[in-house]
N, C-alpha and C positions, 0 to 999 in steps of 0.2 A: 667182711673186715680181713679175711685172710688173704684176700686179693690185695687189699691195700699193703701188706707186710711184704708179700712177694714182689709188688711192683717197687716198693721202696727199697729192698734188697737188691734188686736188678739194677735200680738207679745207683746205688752206692757201689756196686761190683764195677758199672761202667765208669764211674767217677774214679775209682781206684785204678782200673786199667787205662784210662786217658791220664791220669797224672804219672803212671809208671812209664807210659810211651814218651811223654813230654820229657821226663828226667833224663831218660836213657837216650833219647835223640838229642838232648841238649849238651851231652858228654861227648857223642861221637862228632866227628867232622868227615865231611865227604859228601858225596851227592846223595840225594833224597832226605837230608836230615831236615830241611826246610819243609818239605812235603810232610814229612813225619811230625813234626812240631805243629803244622796248620792242622793236621788231621787230630793230633792229640787236643788241641785247643777247641776243635770243634765237638770233639767227643765230651770235654769237660762242660763246655756250655750247655749242650743238649741234654747231658745228664743232669746238671744243676737245675735247668729249666723243668725238667721232667720231675726230679726229685720234689722241688717246690710245689709243683701243681699237684704232686700226688699227696703231699702233706696238706696242702689246702683243701683237697676234696675229701680226705680222711678226716680232717677236723670237721668240717662241714657236715660229713655223714654222720659223724659221732652226736654233733650237737643237735641234729634232728630227731635224733632218738632211734635211728635205724639200726644202730651197732648191735643192739640187743635182739633185733629181728633175725640176724644171722646165727646167733648162737641159740635162739629159742626155738629151732626146728622140732624138738621133741618136746615142748612144753604143751603142744595141743593134746597129746595123750593124757598129759597130768592135769590140764584143766578140765577134763571130760569127768574125771573121777573125783568122788568126794572123799575126804579123809576116811580111812577104815574099809577102802577098797569098794565102796558102794557106788554104783552109777547113777548119776543124775536122772530124774524122771524124763526131763525132756529129751533126752538122748534114747530113752528107750522107745519114745513116740516116733523119732525119726526112722527107726529100723521097722 
């Protein structure tokens, strides 16, 4: 789930950078402004598509119940112990 947040943040940063490039290139007149606008539009489109895909995959991942898997790495140790700090009998047989 952490990777979902990182990917979405990077997509939003790219969207912001593309928007800023488009706004600043629209205000300037001269050589290269058409190229800068084309690059800005390309960056905006790719970041929008990437962010939409990231959101879709993140929602799908959560709906399948895998979101708790990422957060529950420490739960295995807690599942092996019974309340009161006693170890289950099955765990002593494994050792």
